[in-house]
C-alpha positions in Angstrom: 5.4 -18.8 23.2 6.3 -18.0 26.8 4.4 -19.0 29.8 2.0 -16.6 31.4 1.1 -16.8 35.1 -1.7 -14.9 36.8 -3.0 -11.7 35.1 -6.2 -11.3 33.2 -7.7 -14.6 32.0 -9.6 -12.8 29.3 -6.3 -11.4 28.0 -4.9 -15.0 27.9 -7.9 -16.1 25.9 -7.3 -13.3 23.4 -3.7 -14.2 23.1 -4.5 -17.9 22.6 -7.2 -17.0 20.1 -4.8 -14.8 18.1 -2.1 -17.4 18.1 -4.4 -20.2 16.9 -6.1 -18.0 14.3 -2.7 -16.9 12.9 -1.6 -20.6 12.7 -4.9 -21.5 11.0 -4.6 -18.8 8.4 -1.0 -19.8 7.6 -1.7 -23.5 7.2 -3.6 -25.6 4.6 -6.6 -27.2 6.4 -4.7 -28.2 9.6 -5.8 -30.7 12.1 -6.0 -30.1 15.9 -2.7 -32.0 16.1 -1.1 -29.7 13.5 -2.3 -26.6 15.4 -1.1 -27.9 18.8 2.3 -28.5 17.3 2.4 -25.1 15.5 1.2 -23.0 18.5 2.8 -24.9 21.4 -0.5 -24.8 23.2 -2.2 -27.8 24.8 -4.7 -29.8 22.7 -7.7 -29.0 25.0 -6.8 -25.2 24.7 -6.5 -25.4 20.9 -9.8 -27.3 20.6 -11.6 -24.8 22.8 -10.2 -21.9 20.8 -11.1 -23.5 17.5 -14.7 -24.1 18.6 -14.9 -20.5 19.7 -13.6 -19.3 16.3 -16.1 -21.4 14.5 -18.8 -19.6 16.5 -17.5 -16.2 15.2 -17.6 -17.4 11.6 -13.9 -16.9 11.1 -13.2 -20.7 11.0 -15.0 -23.6 9.5 -14.5 -27.3 9.5 -12.9 -28.3 6.2 -14.1 -31.2 4.1 -12.2 -34.5 4.4 -9.7 -34.9 1.5 -11.3 -36.8 -1.4 -10.0 -40.3 -2.0 -8.3 -40.5 1.4 -8.2 -44.0 2.6 -7.7 -44.3 6.3 -8.8 -46.7 9.0 -11.2 -45.3 11.5 -12.6 -41.8 11.6 -10.4 -39.2 9.8 -9.0 -36.3 11.8 -11.1 -33.1 11.7 -9.5 -30.4 9.6 -10.2 -26.7 9.8 -9.6 -23.6 7.6 -9.7 -19.9 7.9 -12.7 -18.4 6.2 -11.3 -15.6 4.1 -14.7 -15.1 2.7 -16.1 -14.2 6.1 -15.4 -10.5 5.2 -14.0 -8.3 2.5 -11.5 -5.5 2.1 -11.1 -2.6 -0.3 -8.1 -0.8 -1.5 -8.7 2.5 -3.3 -6.4 4.7 -5.3 -7.6 8.3 -5.8 -5.6 9.8 -8.6 -5.6 12.8 -10.8 -7.0 10.9 -13.9 -8.5 7.7 -12.5 -10.0 5.9 -9.5 -8.7 2.3 -9.0 -10.3 -0.2 -6.6 -9.2 -3.6 -5.5 -11.4 -6.1 -3.6 -10.1 -9.0 -1.5 -11.1 -11.5 1.1 -9.7 -11.4 4.7 -6.5 -13.0 3.4 -5.7 -10.1 1.1 -6.0 -12.1 -2.1 -7.5 -10.0 -4.8 -10.9 -11.2 -6.1 -12.0 -8.2 -8.1 -10.7 -4.9 -9.5 -12.2 -1.9 -11.2 -11.3 1.6 -12.5 -13.2 4.8 -13.3 -11.8 7.7 -15.2 -12.0 11.2 -13.7 -11.1 14.6 -15.0 -8.0 16.3 -13.5 -10.2 19.4 -13.1 -12.9 17.5 -11.1 -13.9 19.1 -7.8 -13.4 17.2 -4.6 -17.1 16.3 -4.4 -17.1 15.1 -8.0 -14.0 13.0 -7.4 -15.4 11.4 -4.3 -18.6 10.6 -6.2 -16.5 8.8 -8.8 -14.9 6.8 -5.9 -18.4 5.8 -4.7 -19.4 4.8 -8.2 -16.3 2.7 -8.7 -16.8 0.9 -5.4 -20.5 0.3 -6.0 -19.8 -1.1 -9.5 -17.0 -3.4 -8.3 -19.2 -4.8 -5.4 -22.1 -5.4 -7.8 -19.9 -7.2 -10.3 -18.3 -9.3 -7.6 -21.6 -10.1 -5.9 -20.3 -8.9 -2.6 -22.7 -7.1 -0.2 -21.4 -3.7 1.2 -22.1 -4.8 4.8 -19.4 -7.6 4.4 -16.6 -4.9 4.2 -14.4 -5.1 7.2 -11.9 -2.4 6.3 -11.0 0.1 3.5 -7.6 1.5 2.7 -7.2 4.6 0.5 -4.1 6.0 -1.2 -4.2 9.7 -2.1 -1.9 12.5 -3.2 -0.9 15.0 -0.6 0.3 15.2 3.0 -2.1 13.1 4.9 -2.6 13.4 8.7 -3.3 10.5 11.0 -7.1 11.0 10.9 -7.2 11.1 7.1 -7.3 14.8 6.6 -5.2 16.1 3.7 -3.1 18.9 5.2 -1.7 19.8 1.8 -2.7 18.5 -1.6 -1.8 20.6 -4.6 -2.2 17.9 -7.2 -6.0 17.8 -7.0 -8.5 20.7 -6.9 -10.0 21.4 -3.5 -7.9 18.7 -1.9 -5.9 20.8 0.7 -7.7 20.7 4.0 -10.1 18.1 2.8 -11.3 15.8 5.7 -11.0 12.8 3.3 -11.1 10.2 6.0 -14.3 11.6 7.5 -15.9 12.0 4.1 -15.3 8.4 3.1 -16.3 7.0 6.5 -19.8 8.2 5.8 -19.9 5.8 2.9 -18.7 2.7 4.8 -19.6 1.0 8.1 -16.1 -0.1 8.7 -12.7 1.5 9.5 -11.2 3.6 6.7 -7.4 4.2 6.6 -6.1 7.0 4.4 -2.5 7.3 3.4 -0.3 9.3 1.0 0.0 7.6 -2.4 3.8 7.1 -2.4 3.6 5.7 1.1 0.9 3.2 0.0 3.1 2.2 -3.0 6.0 1.6 -0.7 3.9 -0.8 1.4 2.8 -2.5 -1.8 6.3 -3.1 -3.2 7.3 -4.5 0.2 4.3 -6.8 0.3 4.1 -8.0 -3.3 6.6 -6.2 -5.4 10.3 -5.4 -5.9 11.1 -4.8 -2.2 9.8 -8.1 -0.7 13.4 -8.9 0.5 14.2 -5.3 1.7 13.0 -3.9 5.0 14.9 -0.6 4.5 13.7 0.8 1.3 12.5 3.9 -0.5 9.8 4.0 -3.2 10.1 7.0 -5.5 7.0 8.2 -7.3 8.7 9.7 -10.3 7.0 12.6 -12.0 6.9 16.3 -12.3 6.0 16.5 -8.7 8.0 13.5 -7.3 7.3 12.0 -4.0 8.7 9.2 -2.0 7.6 6.6 0.6 10.0 4.8 2.8 10.2 1.8 5.2 12.7 1.6 8.0 13.1 -1.9 9.5 9.9 -2.9 7.7 7.8 -0.1 9.2 6.4 2.8 7.2 8.1 6.1 8.1 5.7 9.0 7.9 7.5 11.6 9.9 5.9 13.6 12.7 3.2 15.2 10.5 3.0 12.8 7.6 5.3 14.9 5.4 8.3 12.5 5.1 9.4 11.9 1.6 8.2 15.1 0.0 11.2 15.4 -2.3 9.3 17.4 -4.8 9.8 20.5 -2.6 13.6 20.2 -2.5 14.0 22.7 -5.4 12.7 25.4 -3.1 15.9 25.2 -1.1 17.9 26.6 -3.9 15.1 28.5 -5.8 16.1 26.6 -8.9 13.8 25.8 -11.8 10.9 23.5 -11.1 10.7 20.0 -12.7 7.9 21.1 -15.1 10.3 23.8 -16.5 13.3 21.4 -16.6 11.3 19.0 -18.8 9.9 21.7 -21.1 11.2 22.0 -24.7 9.4 25.2 -25.4 10.3 27.5 -22.5 6.8 27.2 -21.2 6.4 24.9 -18.1 4.5 21.7 -18.5 1.4 21.1 -16.5 2.3 18.9 -13.5 -0.7 16.6 -14.3 -0.2 16.4 -18.0 1.2 12.9 -18.3 0.8 12.7 -22.0 3.0 15.8 -22.5 5.7 14.3 -20.4 5.5 11.0 -22.4 5.8 13.1 -25.6 9.0 14.7 -24.4 10.6 11.4 -23.6 9.4 10.0 -26.9 11.0 12.9 -28.7 14.2 12.4 -26.8 14.3 8.7 -28.0 14.0 9.9 -31.6 17.0 12.2 -31.1 15.4 15.6 -30.8 18.1 17.7 -29.2 15.9 19.9 -27.2 14.0 16.9 -25.8 17.3 15.1 -25.0 18.5 18.1 -23.1 15.2 18.4 -21.2 15.2 14.7 -20.2 18.8 15.0 -19.0 17.9 18.0 -16.9 14.9 16.2 -15.5 16.9 13.0 -14.6 19.6 15.1 -13.0 17.0 16.8 -10.8 15.4 13.4 -9.9 18.8 12.0 -9.0 19.6 14.9 -6.7 16.2 14.5 -5.0 16.6 10.8 -4.5 20.2 11.2 -3.4 19.2 13.6 -0.6 16.8 10.9 0.7 19.3 8.1 0.3 22.0 10.0 2.1 19.6 10.7 5.0 18.2 7.2 5.3 20.8 4.7 3.9 18.2 2.3 2.4 19.1 -1.0 1.0 16.9 -0.5 -2.1 15.3 2.3 -4.1 12.3 1.3 -6.1 11.2 3.7 -8.9 7.6 3.8 -9.9 5.1 6.3 -11.3 4.9 7.2 -15.0 8.7 7.6 -15.4 9.4 4.0 -14.3 8.7 2.5 -17.7 10.5 5.1 -19.7 14.0 4.4 -21.0 16.9 6.4 -19.6 15.8 6.7 -15.9 17.2 3.7 -14.0 20.7 3.5 -15.3 21.5 7.2 -14.8 20.0 7.0 -11.4 22.3 4.1 -10.5 25.4 5.8 -11.9 24.6 9.1 -10.1 23.8 7.5 -6.8 27.2 5.9 -7.0 28.7 9.3 -7.3 26.8 11.0 -4.5 26.1 8.4 -1.9 28.5 6.9 0.5 26.9 3.5 0.1 24.8 3.3 -3.1 21.6 1.3 -2.7 20.3 -1.2 -5.2 17.9 0.4 -7.7 14.9 -1.5 -9.2 11.9 -0.7 -11.2 8.4 -1.2 -9.6 7.0 -4.6 -10.3 3.5 -3.5 -9.6 3.4 -0.5 -12.0 0.1 1.4 -12.0 -1.4 -1.1 -9.5 1.1 -0.1 -6.7 -1.0 2.5 -4.9 -4.3 0.5 -4.9 -2.3 -2.6 -3.8 -0.8 -0.6 -0.9 -4.2 0.7 0.0 -5.4 -2.9 0.2 -2.5 -3.6 2.5 -3.6 -0.8 4.8 -7.0 -2.4 5.0 -5.5 -5.8 5.6 -3.3 -4.4 8.4 -6.4 -2.9 10.0 -8.2 -6.2 10.1 -5.1 -8.1 11.3 -4.7 -5.5 14.1 -8.3 -6.5 15.1 -7.9 -10.2 14.7 -4.4 -10.4 16.2 -4.8 -7.5 18.7 -2.0 -8.6 20.9 0.5 -7.6 18.2 1.1 -4.4 16.3 1.1 -4.2 12.5 3.8 -2.5 10.4 1.5 0.4 9.6 -0.1 1.2 12.9 0.3 4.9 13.4 0.7 7.0 16.5 -2.5 8.9 17.3 -2.3 12.3 18.9 
């Protein structure tokens, strides 16, 4: 790193601490010599920083390697204490609550789910969230006061403070101060994000988009949504409404997706996943009405995705949600994008499946902690506050 002259010595200490801590977390029980080499700092500086980090509880001296035979005293080794705190990633869905628990390194150490009725009120749904968290912490033997950050993925247009500006998928969700409500349950920062945006982060972190910094995640369904990364950074738009492709039909006042996928003339319920699966299953068996319905639905999905692709020119489109595992979605999407788009992107299925939203929520929590630990740098999900 470059040389700093003058300025605030406390800032320099913070920078040195962040640099050493990042190197420690990335290495496997490094020595002071290893850290000096990795950071470019002087050995006395590294030694002083490490001792300070030990005092905070974030670093501990590692045990000497068993069986090591060396003359003289072995070099001291250190490790980042991922167990010094814990993170939660929470998905709030129409039919279930999913929770992931990790240490400060983001490695999952526990998971849990709770079913919830699609007709549940906002208060009832939040109570299920609290129950799912309490159950997971109890099973993992993790005290609540060890939580350092919580990330949440929720349907709807989510503002920077965690308020759901518009959320038609869940009863009582529009206007809900979700962030404030959840912060009452935790003594740590709580970050709330749209579910498709959270899934996009997850696929970039651990899924199908690890090698693509310009990507779109499509949450396929009767009310499709999308999350996108540009240059590795989440793109929310000015008010958090970027990617709401489920509203594109309003431009032409055409039939809604729940009518397109109907085989009876009566629209499907947007949250009735079983009814949707039944239509696809009927199409696979050759039912003519179901085949026609699935074709109509896929054509609409292709048009919605193509509009986003034309505007953004992503390298990769990842398809997730309930439609991702059903036959007949990906290949037509690839073919039609080749027709409509000037430069067709790669198309892939989600690797994380139903865990995508909770995983992305955990990534939000990890970003929050990293922003605190490495405060001299910005994370990919830091959002502009107004």
